[in-house]
N, C-alpha and C positions, 0 to 999 in steps of 0.2 A: 517737411518734418519727418522725423524718424519713428520707427517702431522698435521697441526693446523687448527681448525675451530673456527670462532668467528662470532658474530652477534650483531646487535642492539647497535652499538656504538653511533649513533645519533650525529655524529660530527658536531659541530657548533662553531663559533668563541667565543660565549659567555661561552663556557665550555673549557677553555684552559687546565684545569687539565686532561680532558679526551684525548685531542689531544696530550698533552705531554706524557701521559702514553702510547698512541698508538705508538708514534714515538720511545719511549724506547723499546716497545714490538717488533717493527720491527728490531731494532738494536741488541737486545739480543736473543730473542727466535726465531723469524721468520727467521732471517738470516741463522740459522742452519737447517731450515726445508726444506723438499723436496717441499712442497706446502703449501699455505695459502688459505683457503676458507673463504670468507666473505659472510654470508648468509642474506643479506638484511638489510635495515635501517642503512647503513654505515654512511650516512649523515642524519641530522635531516630534511632537506628539500633540494630538487633539482628541479629547475624550468626549466632546460634545459642546454645542454652542452655549448650553446652560452652565458650563463649567469654566467659562472664560475667566482668565486671571487678569489682574491689573496690567501685567506686562503685555499680554496678548491684546488687551483693549487699547493700549497705547499704540500698538502696531496698526490696529484697525483704524484708529483715529488718524494716523499718518497717511494711510491709504485714502481715507475719506477726504482729507485735506488735498491730496494730490488730484483726486477725482474732481473735486470742486474747482480746481484751478484749470481744468480742461483736459487732463490726460485720462483717457478711458482705461480702466483697469479690469483685467480678466484673470480668473483664477481657475486652476484645474486641480483636482484631487491627486495626491500622491499616495504611496503606500503607508506613510506615517500619519497623514492628516485626512484620511478618507471620510471622517465623520464631520468635516467642515460642512456647515449647512447654510440655508438661506438667511438665518438670523445674523450670522457673522457677515455675510456678503452685504446685507442691507446696512449694517453698521459701518462697514468698510467702504461702501460705495462702489462695490465691484460686482462683476457678472461671473457666475459660476459656469464653466464650460464642461461639456461632456468629454470623456476620454474614450476613443479618439475624437478629434474635431478637425474639420477642414475649413481653413480660412483663405483669404486671398492676400498675397503679399507681392507688391510690384507687378500686379496683373497676372500672377501665377497661383494656381491652386496649391496649397501647402498643407500637409498633414501634421497636426500637433498631437503629441502624446506625452504622458509622463514617462513611459518606457518600461515599466515593470511587466506589463502584459506581453512584452516581446521576449521575455526570458523564459521561454517554454521548456528549456532543458532542465530548469529547476522545478522538478515535478512536485516536490513537497510544498514549495512556496505557491505554485499555481493552484494547488488544492486549497491552501489556506486562503488565497486571494478570492477564489470563487465563493468560499464560505463567508468571508468578511464582507464581500460586496453584495451579498444576497439581501434584498430589502427587508425580509423578515428578520434576518440576523441583525441588521442595523437597527431595526425598531427595538429589538430586545436589548441591544447594547446601550442605546440611548436612554432606555428606561431603567437600567440598573442603578443601584445606589452609587453616589459619587465616589465613595471610598473604594467600592468594588471595581469601578471603571479605572481608577487610578492604579490599583494593584494589577489589574489585567494588562494595562498599558505598559507598566514596568516589566511585567513578565514577558510580553511579546517583544518588547524592545531588546531585552537582554538575550532572549533566545535568538532573535534575528542577528544580533552582533556575533554571537557565538557561532551560529551556523554558517554565517558568511565567511568567517575566518577559516572554517574547516573545509569549505567547498572549493573545488577547482575554479580558477579564474574564468574559464569558458562557461561554467554553469551559471555564474552570477552575471554574465554579460548576455547581450541579446543573442537570440538564435539566428545565425546568418540567413537561413532559409525563410524565416518568418518575415524578415524585413521586405524583400521584394513582393512577397505574397500580399501583405497588407497594403503596401503602396499601390499595387495593381488593383486591388479591390476598391480603393478609394480614388483611383485614376489620378495619381499625383506623381511628380518626379522629384519632389523634395519632402523629406520627413525631418521634423525637428523634435527631439525628445531629451529628457534628462535621465535621472535614476541611477545610471551606472557610475557616475562620477569619473568618467573617462572622456573629457572634452576632446573632440576631434571632428573632422569632416571626412566622411568616407564616400568614395565614388563607387557606383555600382551600376548595373544594368537592370532595367525593369521593362519587360516585354520588348527587349531589343533596343531600348532607348537609354541614353545616358541619364543617370539620376544621382541624387546625393542624399546622404543621411548625416545630419548635423547633430552632434551630441553636446548638450549644454554642460558646462562645468559646475561643480558644486562649490558652495562658499565655505571655506575652511581657513586655510592659510592665506588665500586670496579670493577675491570675488571674480565672477565671470558674467558677461552680458553679451548677447548677440544683438547687433544693431542692423536694422534693415532700412535702407534709404535708397536714393537714386543710384548710388554706387554699387548696390548689391547687398549681400549678406556677409557680415564680418563679425566674428567673435573675438573678444579680447579679454584679458585678465587684468586685474588691478589689485594693488596691495591693500590689505585691511589695516590702514594706518592707525596706530594707537593714539589716544588723546592724552 
């Protein structure tokens, strides 16, 4: 059996093509997999488990159905959906993973991350990230009135899009020096992450040994999935066919 890893679907009701493609993915490829790992930014925005919409609940039910058919489902926070909590995971039948997280794939230790914490040259974002991930801040956010959270989410999303367009490409990509540092700290030779929307496999050296960084693709004009099986690790794209 295979293991599948995906990231950056940014699911939202306004993009039914992506949600349809994801549901087909669950029914075709994921149902035959041993496990499915979703490495962050699963939803375009998440303002709290208590504010789940009918659309988001339908996605949770699809994951629950997949889990009940035998595929283990793992979910990691992204920068868009860092308020996803245990209530959603229980409803979806999935396990919430810490970021970073080390797992074993084909007998090898592999480091999984969303990837935003690797973008250390983006100083403004890193400051915001530390503030948003603070447990006290998250407690306050979760207890704000629903309409206040909705307004704040729209504001942060619009500011993020505007600032990303203005920043140099190297600023919003991972910091090259940070990658071998964190890989060495976790004693791994393979790192898999998303966030940058730049799917590729990068070869590098970690403590004098050959290593690789696999960047998962985002779902937009096409979908991406990394498959791990006896043949190794291979990422491929597929079209988001319209119904």
